[in-house]
C-alpha atoms as one frame of an Amber mdcrd trajectory, in Angstrom:
protein
  19.678  -2.170   9.770  20.556  -1.378   6.119  19.063  -4.536   4.923  15.743
  -3.987   6.822  15.554  -0.296   5.061  16.303  -1.981   1.746  13.482  -4.691
   2.298  10.968  -2.037   3.538  11.694   0.086   0.502  11.068  -3.136  -1.844
   8.052  -3.846  -0.235   6.716  -0.437  -0.445   7.562  -0.254  -4.186   5.822
  -3.480  -4.839   2.798  -2.264  -2.917   2.976   0.858  -4.999   3.056  -1.048
  -8.290   0.274  -3.285  -7.289  -2.002  -0.359  -6.645  -0.939   1.229 -10.009
  -1.482  -1.677 -11.796  -4.868  -2.135 -10.295  -5.795   1.190 -11.401  -4.459
   0.654 -14.815  -6.596  -2.239 -15.148  -9.481  -0.625 -13.759  -9.553   2.198
 -16.290  -9.545  -0.202 -19.158 -12.281  -2.443 -17.444  -9.895  -5.570 -17.479
  -9.189  -8.185 -14.789  -8.401  -6.306 -11.404  -6.336  -7.159  -8.475  -8.567
  -8.366  -5.394  -9.013  -5.897  -2.800  -7.741  -8.460  -0.231  -4.415  -8.788
  -1.815  -4.204  -4.988  -1.917  -4.995  -4.718   1.568  -2.562  -7.447   2.441
   0.196  -5.774   0.559  -0.306  -2.658   2.679  -0.579  -4.808   5.749   2.924
  -6.319   5.151   4.906  -3.207   5.963   3.703  -1.586   2.409   1.205   0.918
   3.682   3.448   3.874   2.675   3.596   2.792  -0.926  -0.104   1.910  -1.139
  -1.051   5.422   0.556   1.193   7.293  -1.991  -0.390   5.236  -4.906  -3.970
   5.892  -3.579  -3.234   9.622  -3.620  -1.242   9.780  -6.754  -3.598   7.727
  -8.906  -6.806   8.751  -6.931  -7.386   4.912  -6.499  -9.718   3.379  -3.919
 -10.303   6.777  -2.415 -14.017   6.317  -2.205 -13.722   2.968  -0.483 -14.062
   3.720   3.401 -12.308   0.501   4.012  -9.051   1.676   2.223  -9.518   5.424
   3.313  -9.294   4.284   7.030  -7.298   1.178   7.113  -4.399   2.074   4.888
  -3.512   5.289   6.926  -4.006   3.346  10.205  -1.674   0.585   8.961   0.889
   3.235   8.005   0.775   4.708  11.746   1.310   1.279  13.073   4.019   0.424
  10.898   5.877   3.680  11.609   5.082   2.900  15.618   6.701  -0.381  15.029
   9.726   1.043  13.406  10.166   3.541  16.059   9.752   0.960  18.809  12.174
  -1.564  17.221  14.855   1.052  16.624
């Protein structure tokens, strides 16, 4: 179980960094991370990191797709973890 928790933490840190990097590049009007990549990172058990980055950096909070999907993904991922346990 410890290995799974470490893997989940790493995935969420990666997702957080990806969203932070995209915000950093957006402010500078540079090349951006595609939205599909951001959503895939959240869908691959990284929704907690994505949601924290969205709130912390106020990034993608005007995009209805992100505002709805990322929290729903987080709920689903928590449900999977509870069910798996």
